[in-house]
The first five atom37 places (N, CA, C, CB, O) and aatype in JSON, in Angstrom:
{
  "aatype": [12, 11, 3, 13, 8, 16, 10, 0, 15, 15, 14, 15, 9, 8, 9, 14, 0, 10, 9, 0, 6, 10, 19, 14, 19, 14, 10, 0, 9, 14, 1, 5, 9, 13, 13, 10, 9, 9, 2, 19, 19, 16, 5, 18, 10, 4, 19, 1, 7, 19, 2, 1, 10, 16, 0, 9, 15, 14, 0, 10, 16, 9, 0, 9, 19, 10, 2, 9, 1, 11, 13, 16, 15, 10, 0, 10, 15, 19, 19, 19, 13, 7, 2, 14, 10, 14, 16, 7, 19, 11, 10, 7, 0, 16, 10, 19, 7, 0, 7, 0, 0, 17, 18, 0, 13, 6, 15, 15, 7, 1, 5, 9, 11, 1],
  "atom_mask": [
    [1, 1, 1, 1, 1],
    [1, 1, 1, 1, 1],
    [1, 1, 1, 1, 1],
    [1, 1, 1, 1, 1],
    [1, 1, 1, 1, 1],
    [1, 1, 1, 1, 1],
    [1, 1, 1, 1, 1],
    [1, 1, 1, 1, 1],
    [1, 1, 1, 1, 1],
    [1, 1, 1, 1, 1],
    [1, 1, 1, 1, 1],
    [1, 1, 1, 1, 1],
    [1, 1, 1, 1, 1],
    [1, 1, 1, 1, 1],
    [1, 1, 1, 1, 1],
    [1, 1, 1, 1, 1],
    [1, 1, 1, 1, 1],
    [1, 1, 1, 1, 1],
    [1, 1, 1, 1, 1],
    [1, 1, 1, 1, 1],
    [1, 1, 1, 1, 1],
    [1, 1, 1, 1, 1],
    [1, 1, 1, 1, 1],
    [1, 1, 1, 1, 1],
    [1, 1, 1, 1, 1],
    [1, 1, 1, 1, 1],
    [1, 1, 1, 1, 1],
    [1, 1, 1, 1, 1],
    [1, 1, 1, 1, 1],
    [1, 1, 1, 1, 1],
    [1, 1, 1, 1, 1],
    [1, 1, 1, 1, 1],
    [1, 1, 1, 1, 1],
    [1, 1, 1, 1, 1],
    [1, 1, 1, 1, 1],
    [1, 1, 1, 1, 1],
    [1, 1, 1, 1, 1],
    [1, 1, 1, 1, 1],
    [1, 1, 1, 1, 1],
    [1, 1, 1, 1, 1],
    [1, 1, 1, 1, 1],
    [1, 1, 1, 1, 1],
    [1, 1, 1, 1, 1],
    [1, 1, 1, 1, 1],
    [1, 1, 1, 1, 1],
    [1, 1, 1, 1, 1],
    [1, 1, 1, 1, 1],
    [1, 1, 1, 1, 1],
    [1, 1, 1, 0, 1],
    [1, 1, 1, 1, 1],
    [1, 1, 1, 1, 1],
    [1, 1, 1, 1, 1],
    [1, 1, 1, 1, 1],
    [1, 1, 1, 1, 1],
    [1, 1, 1, 1, 1],
    [1, 1, 1, 1, 1],
    [1, 1, 1, 1, 1],
    [1, 1, 1, 1, 1],
    [1, 1, 1, 1, 1],
    [1, 1, 1, 1, 1],
    [1, 1, 1, 1, 1],
    [1, 1, 1, 1, 1],
    [1, 1, 1, 1, 1],
    [1, 1, 1, 1, 1],
    [1, 1, 1, 1, 1],
    [1, 1, 1, 1, 1],
    [1, 1, 1, 1, 1],
    [1, 1, 1, 1, 1],
    [1, 1, 1, 1, 1],
    [1, 1, 1, 1, 1],
    [1, 1, 1, 1, 1],
    [1, 1, 1, 1, 1],
    [1, 1, 1, 1, 1],
    [1, 1, 1, 1, 1],
    [1, 1, 1, 1, 1],
    [1, 1, 1, 1, 1],
    [1, 1, 1, 1, 1],
    [1, 1, 1, 1, 1],
    [1, 1, 1, 1, 1],
    [1, 1, 1, 1, 1],
    [1, 1, 1, 1, 1],
    [1, 1, 1, 0, 1],
    [1, 1, 1, 1, 1],
    [1, 1, 1, 1, 1],
    [1, 1, 1, 1, 1],
    [1, 1, 1, 1, 1],
    [1, 1, 1, 1, 1],
    [1, 1, 1, 0, 1],
    [1, 1, 1, 1, 1],
    [1, 1, 1, 1, 1],
    [1, 1, 1, 1, 1],
    [1, 1, 1, 0, 1],
    [1, 1, 1, 1, 1],
    [1, 1, 1, 1, 1],
    [1, 1, 1, 1, 1],
    [1, 1, 1, 1, 1],
    [1, 1, 1, 0, 1],
    [1, 1, 1, 1, 1],
    [1, 1, 1, 0, 1],
    [1, 1, 1, 1, 1],
    [1, 1, 1, 1, 1],
    [1, 1, 1, 1, 1],
    [1, 1, 1, 1, 1],
    [1, 1, 1, 1, 1],
    [1, 1, 1, 1, 1],
    [1, 1, 1, 1, 1],
    [1, 1, 1, 1, 1],
    [1, 1, 1, 1, 1],
    [1, 1, 1, 0, 1],
    [1, 1, 1, 1, 1],
    [1, 1, 1, 1, 1],
    [1, 1, 1, 1, 1],
    [1, 1, 1, 1, 1],
    [1, 1, 1, 1, 1]
  ],
  "atom_positions": [
    [[21.72, 8.4, -16.66], [20.81, 9.33, -16.07], [19.86, 9.74, -17.08], [21.51, 10.5, -15.49], [18.78, 10.15, -16.65]],
    [[20.02, 9.71, -18.27], [19.03, 10.18, -19.6], [17.94, 8.87, -19.34], [20.0, 10.15, -21.55], [16.74, 9.08, -19.16]],
    [[18.44, 7.69, -19.34], [17.64, 6.6, -19.25], [16.58, 6.64, -18.1], [18.5, 5.49, -19.12], [15.41, 6.35, -18.33]],
    [[17.03, 7.0, -16.88], [15.89, 6.87, -15.84], [15.19, 8.27, -16.11], [16.44, 6.64, -14.12], [14.03, 8.4, -15.73]],
    [[15.76, 9.18, -16.66], [14.75, 10.31, -16.71], [13.73, 10.08, -17.76], [15.42, 11.65, -16.97], [12.66, 10.7, -17.76]],
    [[14.1, 9.09, -18.77], [12.91, 8.62, -19.73], [12.2, 7.73, -19.02], [13.3, 7.96, -21.08], [11.02, 7.56, -19.34]],
    [[12.75, 7.03, -17.96], [11.55, 6.12, -17.4], [10.7, 6.8, -16.38], [12.09, 4.81, -16.72], [9.56, 6.41, -16.16]],
    [[11.34, 7.99, -15.64], [10.5, 8.57, -14.68], [9.69, 9.54, -15.51], [11.28, 9.23, -13.49], [8.78, 9.99, -14.82]],
    [[9.7, 10.01, -16.75], [8.82, 10.53, -17.43], [7.59, 9.92, -18.11], [9.44, 11.02, -18.14], [6.83, 10.44, -18.92]],
    [[7.58, 8.75, -17.62], [6.28, 7.79, -18.17], [5.27, 8.09, -17.41], [6.43, 6.18, -18.1], [5.37, 8.39, -16.22]],
    [[3.98, 8.01, -18.19], [2.81, 8.19, -17.46], [2.68, 7.18, -15.86], [1.61, 7.81, -18.62], [3.19, 6.07, -15.71]],
    [[1.9, 7.92, -14.85], [2.04, 7.19, -13.53], [0.97, 6.02, -13.84], [1.67, 8.2, -12.06], [0.09, 6.08, -14.7]],
    [[1.18, 5.07, -13.08], [0.4, 3.66, -12.79], [-0.79, 4.08, -11.97], [1.36, 2.45, -11.88], [-0.67, 4.98, -11.13]],
    [[-1.87, 3.51, -12.16], [-3.16, 3.76, -11.48], [-2.74, 2.72, -10.1], [-4.73, 3.26, -12.57], [-2.38, 1.55, -10.26]],
    [[-2.88, 3.43, -8.66], [-2.76, 3.05, -7.43], [-4.31, 2.51, -7.08], [-2.17, 4.25, -6.55], [-5.22, 3.32, -7.17]],
    [[-4.54, 1.42, -6.76], [-5.93, 0.8, -6.36], [-6.26, 1.67, -4.81], [-5.79, -1.19, -6.16], [-5.49, 1.8, -3.86]],
    [[-7.31, 2.04, -4.94], [-7.82, 2.78, -3.44], [-7.32, 2.21, -2.28], [-9.37, 2.73, -3.17], [-6.67, 2.91, -1.5]],
    [[-7.56, 0.96, -2.05], [-7.26, 0.19, -0.87], [-5.89, 0.4, -0.84], [-7.68, -1.3, -0.88], [-5.7, 0.91, 0.26]],
    [[-4.81, 0.29, -1.41], [-3.57, 0.57, -1.23], [-3.31, 2.27, -0.94], [-2.88, 0.0, -2.47], [-2.59, 2.62, 0.0]],
    [[-3.8, 3.01, -1.61], [-3.69, 4.34, -1.59], [-4.04, 4.79, -0.02], [-4.64, 4.95, -2.72], [-3.4, 5.67, 0.55]],
    [[-5.2, 4.02, 0.63], [-5.54, 4.43, 1.78], [-4.66, 4.05, 3.04], [-6.77, 4.03, 1.9], [-4.78, 4.53, 4.16]],
    [[-3.8, 3.15, 2.65], [-2.85, 2.49, 3.6], [-1.69, 3.42, 3.67], [-2.39, 1.01, 3.14], [-1.08, 3.57, 4.73]],
    [[-1.36, 4.05, 2.55], [-0.02, 4.9, 2.58], [-0.4, 6.18, 2.9], [0.82, 4.94, 1.23], [-1.28, 6.66, 2.19]],
    [[0.16, 7.02, 4.0], [-0.11, 8.13, 4.34], [0.4, 9.31, 2.99], [0.56, 8.23, 5.78], [-0.22, 10.36, 2.82]],
    [[1.17, 9.05, 2.44], [1.6, 9.89, 1.21], [1.07, 9.88, 0.09], [2.7, 9.71, 0.84], [0.89, 8.68, -0.13]],
    [[0.7, 10.43, -0.73], [0.05, 10.28, -2.06], [1.22, 9.42, -3.0], [-0.38, 11.92, -2.73], [2.41, 9.71, -2.94]],
    [[0.8, 8.59, -3.65], [1.73, 7.66, -4.51], [1.23, 8.26, -5.94], [1.46, 5.77, -4.27], [0.06, 8.41, -6.27]],
    [[2.37, 8.56, -6.71], [2.3, 8.4, -8.2], [3.63, 8.09, -8.65], [1.77, 9.65, -8.94], [4.58, 8.87, -8.71]],
    [[3.59, 6.58, -9.03], [4.69, 5.98, -9.54], [4.8, 5.89, -11.08], [4.76, 4.75, -8.98], [3.86, 5.37, -11.67]],
    [[5.85, 6.32, -11.76], [5.57, 6.21, -13.04], [5.76, 4.8, -13.64], [6.33, 7.15, -13.68], [6.62, 4.03, -13.23]],
    [[4.91, 4.51, -14.62], [4.87, 3.28, -15.09], [6.05, 2.29, -15.32], [4.32, 3.45, -16.09], [6.08, 1.14, -14.87]],
    [[6.83, 2.78, -15.93], [8.17, 2.23, -16.43], [9.08, 2.06, -15.19], [8.89, 3.24, -17.54], [9.86, 1.1, -15.17]],
    [[9.03, 2.93, -14.18], [9.81, 2.68, -12.86], [8.95, 1.73, -12.04], [10.11, 4.1, -12.0], [9.6, 1.22, -11.12]],
    [[7.76, 1.36, -12.11], [7.04, 0.19, -11.49], [7.69, -0.92, -12.15], [5.43, 0.17, -11.69], [8.18, -1.76, -11.4]],
    [[7.79, -1.09, -13.4], [8.03, -2.18, -14.16], [9.66, -2.49, -13.85], [7.62, -1.86, -15.74], [10.04, -3.65, -13.83]],
    [[10.41, -1.57, -13.67], [11.83, -1.76, -13.13], [11.71, -2.31, -11.96], [12.66, -0.57, -12.98], [12.03, -3.49, -11.91]],
    [[11.22, -1.67, -10.68], [10.94, -2.27, -9.61], [10.56, -3.86, -9.72], [9.94, -1.49, -9.06], [11.14, -4.78, -9.15]],
    [[9.61, -3.93, -10.47], [9.15, -5.34, -10.29], [10.19, -6.22, -11.04], [7.62, -5.58, -10.87], [10.41, -7.34, -10.57]],
    [[10.8, -5.87, -12.06], [11.92, -6.73, -12.7], [13.09, -6.93, -11.42], [12.65, -5.85, -14.23], [13.56, -8.04, -11.19]],
    [[13.4, -5.97, -10.81], [14.48, -6.05, -9.93], [14.1, -7.06, -8.89], [14.83, -4.7, -9.34], [14.83, -8.01, -8.63]],
    [[13.04, -6.87, -8.33], [12.45, -7.87, -7.3], [12.45, -9.2, -7.57], [11.17, -7.63, -7.03], [12.98, -10.01, -6.82]],
    [[11.73, -9.58, -8.88], [11.64, -10.79, -9.32], [13.18, -11.57, -9.83], [10.6, -10.63, -10.43], [13.43, -12.78, -9.85]],
    [[13.94, -10.55, -10.17], [15.21, -11.29, -10.67], [16.2, -11.74, -9.31], [16.1, -10.17, -11.77], [16.98, -12.69, -9.27]],
    [[15.87, -10.69, -8.17], [16.55, -10.91, -6.96], [15.67, -12.26, -6.41], [16.54, -9.47, -5.92], [16.35, -13.1, -5.83]],
    [[14.62, -12.46, -6.52], [14.02, -13.75, -6.0], [14.55, -15.1, -6.83], [12.37, -13.63, -6.13], [14.9, -16.11, -6.22]],
    [[14.58, -15.0, -8.18], [15.18, -16.02, -9.12], [16.63, -16.16, -8.72], [15.05, -15.58, -10.69], [16.95, -17.32, -8.44]],
    [[17.52, -15.28, -8.64], [18.88, -15.61, -8.34], [18.96, -16.33, -7.0], [19.74, -14.35, -8.32], [19.61, -17.37, -6.88]],
    [[18.37, -15.84, -6.13], [18.43, -16.41, -4.87], [17.76, -17.87, -4.53], [17.88, -15.45, -4.06], [18.24, -18.63, -3.68]],
    [[16.6, -18.14, -5.3], [16.04, -19.41, -5.6], [17.28, -20.42, -6.32], [0.0, 0.0, 0.0], [17.42, -21.6, -6.0]],
    [[17.97, -19.83, -7.17], [18.79, -20.78, -7.9], [19.9, -20.99, -7.12], [19.17, -20.36, -9.26], [20.44, -22.08, -7.23]],
    [[20.45, -20.06, -6.22], [21.38, -20.56, -5.48], [21.11, -21.43, -4.42], [21.99, -19.67, -5.07], [21.97, -22.21, -4.01]],
    [[19.84, -21.36, -3.88], [19.44, -22.4, -3.2], [19.23, -23.86, -3.83], [18.37, -21.96, -2.67], [19.39, -24.98, -3.34]],
    [[18.9, -23.54, -4.82], [18.54, -24.8, -5.54], [19.93, -25.7, -6.2], [17.49, -24.3, -6.79], [19.86, -26.77, -6.8]],
    [[20.91, -25.07, -5.95], [22.2, -25.47, -6.67], [22.78, -26.5, -5.56], [23.31, -24.07, -7.05], [23.54, -27.42, -5.87]],
    [[22.3, -26.24, -4.11], [22.75, -26.83, -3.05], [22.11, -28.25, -2.88], [22.53, -25.96, -1.94], [22.64, -29.15, -2.24]],
    [[20.92, -28.36, -3.52], [20.28, -29.54, -3.48], [19.87, -30.44, -4.77], [19.23, -29.24, -2.81], [19.32, -31.54, -4.73]],
    [[20.21, -29.83, -5.76], [19.68, -30.59, -7.12], [21.06, -30.81, -8.04], [18.39, -29.53, -8.07], [22.14, -30.25, -7.84]],
    [[20.79, -31.62, -8.94], [21.72, -31.81, -9.81], [21.88, -30.86, -10.97], [21.55, -32.99, -10.21], [20.94, -30.15, -11.31]],
    [[22.98, -30.82, -11.55], [23.02, -29.86, -12.63], [21.78, -29.81, -13.72], [24.3, -30.16, -13.35], [21.19, -28.77, -14.02]],
    [[21.54, -30.91, -14.17], [20.52, -30.96, -15.0], [19.16, -30.45, -14.72], [20.43, -32.1, -15.28], [18.48, -29.82, -15.53]],
    [[18.83, -30.76, -13.52], [17.52, -30.19, -12.9], [17.58, -28.6, -13.04], [17.36, -30.66, -11.25], [16.77, -27.87, -13.6]],
    [[18.6, -28.31, -12.47], [18.68, -26.63, -12.44], [18.86, -26.35, -13.83], [20.0, -25.91, -11.51], [18.33, -25.26, -14.05]],
    [[19.38, -26.84, -14.9], [19.22, -26.39, -16.45], [17.77, -26.2, -16.64], [19.79, -27.52, -17.59], [17.3, -25.11, -16.95]],
    [[16.92, -27.47, -16.43], [15.61, -27.41, -16.71], [14.76, -26.51, -16.19], [15.15, -28.41, -16.49], [13.84, -26.09, -16.89]],
    [[14.96, -26.02, -14.77], [14.4, -25.27, -14.13], [14.66, -23.7, -14.76], [14.81, -25.58, -12.8], [13.8, -22.83, -14.73]],
    [[15.93, -23.55, -15.28], [16.27, -22.11, -15.82], [15.65, -22.1, -17.18], [17.94, -21.76, -15.93], [15.24, -21.05, -17.67]],
    [[15.58, -23.04, -17.68], [14.72, -22.96, -19.11], [13.18, -22.68, -18.96], [14.82, -24.43, -19.93], [12.51, -22.04, -19.78]],
    [[12.72, -23.22, -17.84], [11.43, -22.97, -17.46], [11.09, -21.74, -17.02], [11.08, -23.75, -16.61], [9.96, -21.31, -17.24]],
    [[12.09, -20.97, -16.28], [11.87, -19.63, -15.95], [12.01, -18.65, -17.23], [12.86, -19.26, -14.85], [11.39, -17.58, -17.24]],
    [[12.8, -19.04, -18.28], [12.9, -18.5, -19.24], [11.66, -18.44, -20.23], [13.9, -18.99, -19.64], [11.19, -17.42, -20.73]],
    [[11.3, -19.55, -20.38], [9.84, -19.79, -20.87], [8.77, -18.9, -20.41], [9.39, -21.11, -20.49], [8.14, -18.12, -21.12]],
    [[8.63, -19.1, -19.0], [7.57, -18.1, -18.31], [7.68, -16.77, -18.66], [7.64, -18.08, -16.84], [6.75, -16.03, -18.99]],
    [[9.24, -16.38, -18.55], [9.47, -15.01, -18.79], [8.93, -14.53, -20.3], [11.03, -14.76, -18.61], [8.39, -13.46, -20.59]],
    [[9.17, -15.38, -20.96], [8.67, -15.25, -22.73], [7.1, -15.24, -22.54], [9.21, -16.87, -23.95], [6.39, -14.33, -22.99]],
    [[6.72, -16.09, -21.99], [4.98, -16.19, -22.0], [4.31, -14.93, -21.36], [4.37, -17.58, -21.04], [3.25, -14.42, -21.72]],
    [[5.27, -14.43, -20.14], [4.83, -13.16, -19.54], [4.66, -11.95, -20.49], [5.79, -12.79, -18.51], [3.65, -11.27, -20.63]],
    [[6.0, -11.82, -21.17], [6.15, -10.94, -22.07], [5.03, -10.93, -23.4], [7.53, -11.16, -22.44], [4.68, -9.86, -23.9]],
    [[4.65, -11.88, -23.77], [3.82, -11.89, -24.81], [2.23, -11.59, -24.18], [4.02, -13.34, -25.59], [1.34, -11.24, -24.96]],
    [[1.99, -11.72, -22.88], [0.63, -11.72, -22.41], [0.72, -9.8, -21.96], [0.33, -13.15, -20.87], [-0.11, -8.94, -22.22]],
    [[1.8, -9.69, -21.37], [1.7, -8.51, -20.63], [1.98, -7.36, -21.7], [2.72, -8.53, -19.38], [1.31, -6.33, -21.61]],
    [[2.87, -7.47, -22.62], [3.38, -6.4, -23.62], [2.78, -6.84, -24.92], [5.08, -6.29, -23.72], [2.92, -6.04, -25.85]],
    [[2.16, -7.92, -25.17], [1.72, -8.05, -26.19], [2.62, -8.2, -27.57], [0.0, 0.0, 0.0], [2.26, -7.9, -28.71]],
    [[3.93, -8.77, -27.16], [4.94, -9.04, -28.19], [4.5, -10.28, -29.04], [6.36, -9.28, -27.52], [3.98, -11.31, -28.61]],
    [[4.81, -9.97, -30.31], [4.47, -10.88, -31.31], [5.49, -12.28, -31.2], [4.6, -10.07, -32.74], [6.63, -12.06, -30.8]],
    [[5.17, -13.52, -31.49], [6.02, -14.39, -31.52], [6.0, -14.96, -33.08], [5.75, -15.35, -30.4], [4.99, -15.25, -33.72]],
    [[7.54, -15.06, -33.56], [7.7, -15.88, -34.8], [7.47, -17.34, -34.64], [9.04, -15.71, -35.36], [7.58, -17.95, -33.57]],
    [[7.18, -17.81, -35.69], [6.78, -19.41, -35.86], [7.96, -20.22, -35.18], [6.61, -19.92, -37.61], [7.77, -21.28, -34.58]],
    [[9.37, -19.55, -35.36], [10.45, -20.42, -34.67], [10.41, -20.44, -33.26], [0.0, 0.0, 0.0], [10.62, -21.44, -32.57]],
    [[10.14, -19.31, -32.84], [10.05, -19.17, -31.29], [8.72, -19.86, -30.7], [10.03, -17.56, -30.87], [8.75, -20.43, -29.61]],
    [[7.76, -19.79, -31.35], [6.65, -20.79, -30.85], [6.87, -22.17, -30.66], [5.62, -20.79, -31.7], [6.41, -22.86, -29.74]],
    [[7.87, -22.67, -31.94], [8.2, -24.02, -31.99], [9.08, -24.34, -30.84], [8.83, -24.38, -33.28], [8.82, -25.26, -30.06]],
    [[10.09, -23.59, -30.74], [11.25, -23.7, -29.6], [10.27, -23.79, -28.38], [0.0, 0.0, 0.0], [10.08, -24.87, -27.83]],
    [[9.61, -22.55, -27.94], [8.9, -22.76, -26.62], [7.96, -23.95, -26.39], [8.12, -21.62, -26.37], [7.73, -24.25, -25.22]],
    [[7.42, -24.61, -27.3], [6.8, -25.76, -27.25], [7.61, -26.69, -27.03], [6.15, -26.02, -28.22], [7.31, -27.44, -26.1]],
    [[8.96, -26.96, -27.83], [10.09, -28.03, -27.46], [10.39, -28.15, -25.96], [11.48, -27.65, -28.16], [10.57, -29.22, -25.36]],
    [[10.43, -26.64, -25.29], [11.26, -26.48, -23.98], [10.16, -27.01, -23.24], [11.85, -24.89, -23.48], [10.45, -27.92, -22.46]],
    [[8.66, -26.57, -23.31], [7.76, -27.11, -22.19], [7.62, -28.44, -22.4], [0.0, 0.0, 0.0], [7.54, -29.09, -21.36]],
    [[7.54, -29.26, -23.75], [7.44, -30.52, -23.85], [8.54, -31.34, -23.04], [7.45, -30.77, -25.2], [8.24, -32.32, -22.35]],
    [[9.8, -30.87, -23.18], [11.23, -31.36, -22.68], [11.13, -31.47, -21.01], [0.0, 0.0, 0.0], [11.38, -32.45, -20.3]],
    [[10.62, -30.02, -20.59], [10.74, -29.93, -19.35], [9.52, -31.09, -18.61], [10.58, -28.31, -19.03], [9.69, -31.72, -17.57]],
    [[8.54, -31.11, -19.34], [7.19, -32.01, -18.54], [7.65, -33.52, -19.02], [5.22, -31.54, -19.27], [7.06, -34.38, -18.36]],
    [[8.56, -34.06, -20.0], [8.94, -35.19, -20.15], [9.99, -35.43, -18.94], [9.42, -35.34, -21.54], [9.9, -36.48, -18.31]],
    [[10.98, -34.49, -18.6], [11.9, -34.67, -17.53], [11.25, -34.86, -16.23], [12.8, -33.58, -17.45], [11.51, -35.84, -15.52]],
    [[10.45, -33.97, -15.91], [9.59, -34.02, -14.65], [8.88, -35.39, -14.71], [8.48, -32.75, -14.56], [9.02, -36.14, -13.75]],
    [[8.11, -35.8, -15.78], [7.48, -37.31, -15.66], [8.45, -38.42, -15.44], [6.7, -37.72, -16.98], [8.22, -39.27, -14.58]],
    [[9.65, -38.46, -16.26], [10.52, -39.31, -15.92], [11.01, -39.29, -14.54], [11.44, -39.2, -16.72], [11.0, -40.32, -13.87]],
    [[11.39, -38.33, -14.14], [12.42, -38.38, -12.83], [11.29, -38.28, -11.61], [13.73, -36.85, -12.77], [11.73, -38.26, -10.46]],
    [[9.93, -38.24, -11.78], [9.01, -37.92, -10.72], [8.92, -39.53, -9.88], [7.38, -37.26, -11.45], [8.55, -39.66, -8.72]],
    [[9.24, -40.38, -10.57], [9.32, -41.98, -9.7], [10.39, -42.26, -9.22], [0.0, 0.0, 0.0], [10.29, -43.18, -8.4]],
    [[11.62, -41.79, -9.4], [12.72, -42.1, -8.77], [13.52, -40.99, -8.06], [13.46, -42.72, -9.65], [13.42, -39.79, -8.3]],
    [[14.24, -41.51, -7.25], [15.07, -40.46, -6.3], [16.51, -40.53, -7.04], [15.17, -40.98, -4.45], [17.14, -41.58, -7.18]],
    [[16.95, -39.27, -7.5], [18.36, -39.18, -7.79], [19.31, -38.81, -6.68], [18.53, -38.27, -8.81], [19.43, -37.82, -5.96]],
    [[20.05, -40.21, -6.85], [21.16, -40.23, -5.66], [22.44, -39.51, -6.27], [21.59, -41.93, -5.13], [22.75, -39.51, -7.46]],
    [[23.04, -38.98, -5.37], [24.53, -38.3, -5.43], [25.57, -39.12, -4.78], [24.58, -36.87, -4.69], [26.73, -38.73, -4.75]]
  ]
}
């Protein structure tokens, strides 16, 4: 409960006028609560997508897709929150991106049969 109170006491996020006009009640969403809601929604979409993917794809493809999701999350963290990256993390992210691109290139010309 203490953590939620900390989130709720963060400054409010700016609501664009267009959205504010569509909602009949005034909106004042604390910034950290807004980020929490966005995180929950995107995690739900990710889990749902992975469950659907497991029905139609081999395990290696799923592993590559999940690595790309983590890579995207890392990139967003750097852009949105300004988190610094050590050299090792930069190298690892580059290798993940290169490996995923290589896998996509190699598997694009052939159908994987089960």
